[in-house]
ZAMI-363039 format. One record per residue: residue in one letter; z, x, y of N, C-alpha, C in turn. Coordinates in nm, 3 decimals. Example, Ala and Ser with C-alpha at 12.3 -4.5 7.8 and 13.67 -1.06 7.14 Angstrom:
[site A [0.780 1.319 -0.569] [0.780 1.230 -0.450] [0.780 1.320 -0.330]];
[site S [0.708 1.285 -0.225] [0.714 1.367 -0.106] [0.787 1.290 0.003]];
//
This chain:
[site M [0.000 0.085 -0.118] [0.000 0.000 0.000] [0.000 0.089 0.124]];
[site N [-0.090 0.062 0.216] [-0.101 0.140 0.338] [-0.017 0.076 0.447]];
[site K [0.100 0.134 0.473] [0.190 0.078 0.574] [0.142 0.108 0.716]];
[site K [0.045 0.198 0.731] [-0.007 0.230 0.863] [-0.145 0.168 0.878]];
[site A [-0.155 0.042 0.846] [-0.282 -0.029 0.853] [-0.328 -0.036 0.998]];
[site P [-0.454 -0.008 1.025] [-0.503 -0.015 1.162] [-0.505 -0.160 1.211]];
[site A [-0.491 -0.175 1.343] [-0.493 -0.308 1.402] [-0.624 -0.377 1.366]];
[site G [-0.614 -0.505 1.339] [-0.733 -0.582 1.308] [-0.766 -0.586 1.160]];
[site N [-0.703 -0.503 1.080] [-0.726 -0.504 0.936] [-0.642 -0.616 0.878]];
[site L [-0.706 -0.730 0.851] [-0.630 -0.847 0.810] [-0.604 -0.856 0.661]];
[site S [-0.641 -0.753 0.585] [-0.607 -0.760 0.443] [-0.552 -0.627 0.397]];
[site R [-0.426 -0.631 0.363] [-0.362 -0.512 0.306] [-0.345 -0.540 0.158]];
[site P [-0.358 -0.438 0.074] [-0.350 -0.462 -0.070] [-0.210 -0.505 -0.113]];
[site N [-0.206 -0.595 -0.210] [-0.082 -0.640 -0.270] [-0.038 -0.532 -0.370]];
[site P [0.085 -0.478 -0.357] [0.129 -0.371 -0.447] [0.138 -0.414 -0.593]];
[site L [0.159 -0.541 -0.620] [0.160 -0.597 -0.755] [0.060 -0.712 -0.758]];
[site P [-0.067 -0.682 -0.784] [-0.170 -0.786 -0.779] [-0.129 -0.910 -0.860]];
[site G [-0.147 -1.025 -0.797] [-0.115 -1.151 -0.863] [0.028 -1.196 -0.847]];
[site C [0.115 -1.114 -0.786] [0.256 -1.150 -0.769] [0.280 -1.200 -0.626]];
[site P [0.306 -1.329 -0.610] [0.328 -1.382 -0.476] [0.451 -1.324 -0.405]];
[site M [0.555 -1.290 -0.482] [0.674 -1.230 -0.420] [0.640 -1.094 -0.358]];
[site A [0.563 -1.015 -0.429] [0.523 -0.884 -0.377] [0.437 -0.901 -0.253]];
[site A [0.349 -1.000 -0.254] [0.264 -1.026 -0.136] [0.350 -1.065 -0.017]];
[site A [0.450 -1.150 -0.039] [0.538 -1.193 0.069] [0.619 -1.076 0.124]];
[site F [0.676 -0.995 0.034] [0.755 -0.881 0.081] [0.669 -0.777 0.151]];
[site A [0.544 -0.763 0.108] [0.454 -0.669 0.177] [0.430 -0.715 0.320]];
[site A [0.421 -0.846 0.341] [0.391 -0.899 0.474] [0.514 -0.909 0.563]];
[site I [0.628 -0.953 0.509] [0.745 -0.978 0.596] [0.867 -0.896 0.558]];
[site G [0.855 -0.812 0.455] [0.967 -0.727 0.418] [0.979 -0.610 0.515]];
[site G [1.091 -0.551 0.516] [1.115 -0.440 0.608] [1.237 -0.470 0.692]];
[site K [1.291 -0.367 0.752] [1.417 -0.381 0.822] [1.408 -0.472 0.945]];
[site W [1.295 -0.477 1.014] [1.288 -0.547 1.141] [1.190 -0.662 1.148]];
[site K [1.104 -0.680 1.048] [0.997 -0.779 1.060] [1.048 -0.922 1.077]];
[site L [1.144 -0.964 0.998] [1.195 -1.101 1.011] [1.260 -1.122 1.148]];
[site T [1.331 -1.020 1.196] [1.393 -1.030 1.328] [1.287 -1.040 1.436]];
[site L [1.182 -0.960 1.426] [1.073 -0.967 1.525] [1.006 -1.104 1.521]];
[site L [0.982 -1.156 1.402] [0.922 -1.289 1.391] [1.014 -1.394 1.453]];
[site Y [1.145 -1.380 1.431] [1.243 -1.472 1.491] [1.234 -1.468 1.643]];
[site W [1.236 -1.346 1.699] [1.229 -1.333 1.845] [1.099 -1.389 1.900]];
[site L [0.988 -1.362 1.833] [0.858 -1.411 1.880] [0.845 -1.562 1.862]];
[site A [0.922 -1.621 1.771] [0.922 -1.766 1.755] [0.977 -1.835 1.879]];
[site H [1.056 -1.762 1.957] [1.115 -1.817 2.079] [1.030 -1.789 2.201]];
[site G [0.911 -1.735 2.182] [0.820 -1.714 2.294] [0.756 -1.577 2.291]];
[site E [0.637 -1.572 2.347] [0.565 -1.444 2.352] [0.639 -1.349 2.446]];
[site T [0.620 -1.222 2.422] [0.684 -1.121 2.506] [0.605 -0.992 2.498]];
[site H [0.635 -0.901 2.587] [0.566 -0.773 2.587] [0.648 -0.669 2.511]];
[site F [0.587 -0.556 2.485] [0.649 -0.450 2.405] [0.784 -0.410 2.463]];
[site A [0.789 -0.390 2.594] [0.914 -0.347 2.658] [1.024 -0.452 2.640]];
[site G [0.987 -0.580 2.642] [1.085 -0.686 2.620] [1.142 -0.681 2.480]];
[site L [1.056 -0.654 2.382] [1.105 -0.639 2.245] [1.191 -0.515 2.231]];
[site R [1.155 -0.409 2.300] [1.236 -0.285 2.295] [1.375 -0.310 2.351]];
[site R [1.382 -0.379 2.465] [1.513 -0.407 2.524] [1.597 -0.494 2.432]];
[site R [1.533 -0.592 2.373] [1.605 -0.685 2.286] [1.651 -0.618 2.159]];
[site G [1.570 -0.530 2.106] [1.601 -0.463 1.981] [1.642 -0.319 2.003]];
[site A [1.745 -0.298 2.084] [1.788 -0.164 2.124] [1.795 -0.061 2.010]];
[site P [1.843 -0.096 1.890] [1.850 0.008 1.787] [1.714 0.042 1.725]];
[site I [1.610 -0.036 1.755] [1.478 -0.008 1.700] [1.413 0.100 1.784]];
[site T [1.369 0.207 1.721] [1.299 0.312 1.797] [1.161 0.260 1.835]];
[site P [1.105 0.308 1.945] [0.971 0.264 1.985] [0.866 0.287 1.875]];
[site K [0.879 0.397 1.802] [0.784 0.428 1.695] [0.791 0.324 1.584]];
[site V [0.911 0.290 1.541] [0.929 0.192 1.434] [0.886 0.053 1.483]];
[site L [0.920 0.018 1.606] [0.879 -0.110 1.662] [0.727 -0.122 1.662]];
[site A [0.659 -0.017 1.707] [0.512 -0.019 1.709] [0.455 -0.032 1.568]];
[site E [0.513 0.039 1.472] [0.466 0.031 1.333] [0.484 -0.109 1.277]];
[site Q [0.601 -0.168 1.300] [0.630 -0.301 1.247] [0.536 -0.406 1.310]];
[site L [0.514 -0.394 1.442] [0.423 -0.487 1.508] [0.280 -0.469 1.458]];
[site R [0.238 -0.344 1.435] [0.103 -0.317 1.382] [0.086 -0.381 1.245]];
[site E [0.188 -0.368 1.160] [0.181 -0.427 1.026] [0.177 -0.579 1.033]];
[site L [0.259 -0.639 1.119] [0.257 -0.784 1.134] [0.122 -0.832 1.187]];
[site E [0.064 -0.752 1.276] [-0.069 -0.784 1.328] [-0.175 -0.771 1.218]];
[site A [-0.165 -0.665 1.139] [-0.261 -0.642 1.031] [-0.256 -0.755 0.929]];
[site D [-0.141 -0.816 0.911] [-0.127 -0.927 0.816] [-0.157 -1.062 0.880]];
[site G [-0.196 -1.061 1.007] [-0.236 -1.184 1.074] [-0.122 -1.272 1.121]];
[site L [0.000 -1.219 1.125] [0.117 -1.298 1.166] [0.143 -1.291 1.315]];
[site V [0.106 -1.179 1.376] [0.131 -1.156 1.518] [-0.002 -1.119 1.584]];
[site E [-0.016 -1.165 1.707] [-0.135 -1.134 1.785] [-0.095 -1.045 1.902]];
[site R [-0.176 -0.943 1.926] [-0.155 -0.850 2.036] [-0.259 -0.884 2.142]];
[site V [-0.212 -0.921 2.262] [-0.302 -0.964 2.369] [-0.293 -0.862 2.482]];
[site V [-0.405 -0.796 2.509] [-0.411 -0.700 2.619] [-0.434 -0.781 2.746]];
[site T [-0.350 -0.760 2.848] [-0.356 -0.844 2.968] [-0.441 -0.785 3.079]];
[site G [-0.498 -0.669 3.059] [-0.582 -0.606 3.161] [-0.607 -0.462 3.126]];
[site P [-0.662 -0.387 3.221] [-0.689 -0.246 3.194] [-0.558 -0.167 3.180]];
[site V [-0.566 -0.057 3.107] [-0.450 0.030 3.087] [-0.401 0.074 3.223]];
[site P [-0.274 0.070 3.253] [-0.156 0.051 3.169] [-0.099 -0.089 3.174]];
[site A [-0.180 -0.191 3.174] [-0.132 -0.329 3.177] [-0.044 -0.357 3.055]];
[site P [0.058 -0.441 3.071] [0.143 -0.472 2.956] [0.065 -0.548 2.849]];
[site V [0.106 -0.529 2.727] [0.048 -0.598 2.612] [0.147 -0.706 2.571]];
[site I [0.096 -0.825 2.550] [0.179 -0.939 2.510] [0.167 -0.956 2.358]];
[site Y [0.280 -0.982 2.294] [0.281 -1.011 2.150] [0.324 -1.156 2.133]];
[site R [0.255 -1.227 2.042] [0.291 -1.365 2.013] [0.254 -1.397 1.869]];
[site L [0.316 -1.501 1.817] [0.285 -1.544 1.681] [0.147 -1.608 1.679]];
[site T [0.076 -1.586 1.572] [-0.050 -1.656 1.549] [-0.017 -1.791 1.485]];
[site P [-0.114 -1.882 1.479] [-0.087 -2.006 1.406] [-0.045 -1.978 1.260]];
[site Y [-0.106 -1.878 1.198] [-0.066 -1.839 1.063] [0.076 -1.784 1.063]];
[site G [0.113 -1.711 1.167] [0.248 -1.657 1.179] [0.353 -1.766 1.187]];
[site T [0.319 -1.879 1.248] [0.417 -1.989 1.255] [0.443 -2.049 1.117]];
[site S [0.351 -2.028 1.023] [0.372 -2.084 0.888] [0.487 -2.015 0.815]];
[site V [0.528 -1.898 0.860] [0.638 -1.826 0.794] [0.774 -1.860 0.857]];
[site L [0.775 -1.939 0.963] [0.901 -1.970 1.032] [1.003 -2.044 0.946]];
[site P [0.963 -2.132 0.854] [1.065 -2.190 0.766] [1.136 -2.084 0.681]];
[site V [1.065 -1.981 0.642] [1.126 -1.871 0.566] [1.223 -1.796 0.656]];
[site V [1.181 -1.767 0.779] [1.266 -1.697 0.876] [1.394 -1.777 0.899]];
[site E [1.380 -1.908 0.918] [1.498 -1.993 0.942] [1.588 -1.997 0.820]];
[site G [1.529 -2.005 0.702] [1.609 -2.004 0.579] [1.689 -1.875 0.564]];
[site V [1.629 -1.764 0.594] [1.698 -1.635 0.586] [1.807 -1.629 0.692]];
[site R [1.779 -1.680 0.813] [1.879 -1.678 0.921] [2.001 -1.762 0.882]];
[site V [1.979 -1.880 0.826] [2.090 -1.968 0.786] [2.170 -1.902 0.675]];
[site W [2.102 -1.845 0.576] [2.172 -1.776 0.468] [2.252 -1.658 0.523]];
[site G [2.193 -1.582 0.616] [2.263 -1.468 0.676] [2.386 -1.510 0.752]];
[site E [2.377 -1.624 0.822] [2.493 -1.677 0.895] [2.608 -1.708 0.798]];
[site A [2.576 -1.773 0.688] [2.677 -1.805 0.587] [2.732 -1.677 0.524]];
[site H [2.645 -1.579 0.503] [2.688 -1.453 0.444] [2.784 -1.378 0.538]];
[site L [2.754 -1.381 0.668] [2.844 -1.317 0.765] [2.981 -1.383 0.763]];
[site R [2.983 -1.517 0.757] [3.113 -1.588 0.751] [3.187 -1.551 0.623]];
[site R [3.116 -1.548 0.513] [3.178 -1.519 0.382] [3.235 -1.378 0.376]];
[site T [3.165 -1.283 0.435] [3.206 -1.143 0.425] [3.285 -1.095 0.546]];
[site G [3.305 -1.184 0.644] [3.378 -1.143 0.764] [3.300 -1.045 0.848]];
[site G [3.168 -1.057 0.845] [3.081 -0.967 0.921] [3.094 -0.985 1.071]];
[site E [3.048 -0.886 1.144] [3.056 -0.888 1.289] [2.955 -0.986 1.347]];
[site T [2.987 -1.035 1.466] [2.890 -1.115 1.541] [2.829 -1.025 1.647]];
[site A [2.715 -1.064 1.697] [2.645 -0.982 1.798] [2.726 -0.978 1.926]];
[site L [2.742 -0.859 1.981] [2.813 -0.844 2.108] [2.727 -0.895 2.222]];
[site D [2.597 -0.874 2.213] [2.502 -0.916 2.314] [2.424 -1.035 2.260]];
[site P [2.433 -1.153 2.323] [2.362 -1.270 2.271] [2.211 -1.247 2.255]];
[site A [2.153 -1.163 2.338] [2.009 -1.134 2.326] [1.977 -1.065 2.194]];
[site M [2.073 -0.991 2.140] [2.052 -0.922 2.013] [2.079 -1.013 1.894]];
[site G [2.155 -1.119 1.916] [2.189 -1.209 1.808] [2.073 -1.298 1.769]];
[site C [2.088 -1.361 1.659] [1.985 -1.454 1.608] [2.053 -1.585 1.573]];
[site A [2.136 -1.635 1.664] [2.217 -1.752 1.633] [2.142 -1.884 1.649]];
[site G [2.041 -1.888 1.733] [1.969 -2.012 1.755] [1.872 -2.043 1.643]];
[site T [1.847 -2.172 1.623] [1.755 -2.212 1.517] [1.611 -2.183 1.558]];
[site V [1.527 -2.172 1.458] [1.384 -2.155 1.479] [1.322 -2.293 1.465]];
[site A [1.249 -2.334 1.566] [1.188 -2.468 1.563] [1.072 -2.477 1.467]];
//
């Protein structure tokens, strides 16, 4: 599986051909992808906005994760003008189809935090407490 898929490449190989779970994890697995999809479900934003919101994510990892989400057709990158104009990221219509999964994981994570006595987000912008519509 090529994790450094170039932008616009809408088909990445499934690591276990014929396995839907492997296909799903290839598209949305990873440390930050579900969180990025959650944030983008609440509105489009530019790269710097995602960086501020996801302070522990390095710019390199953020760019890689966004590139992979774009390569899988879940996120759209919109150039707003000539360089150095900001680039806007937003969910594609196909990307919105994964939101029930994102919400299910968020609800399960909330219950898991309560069960294990996990920490809550100090900064509400970093938290994922709101539901995904």
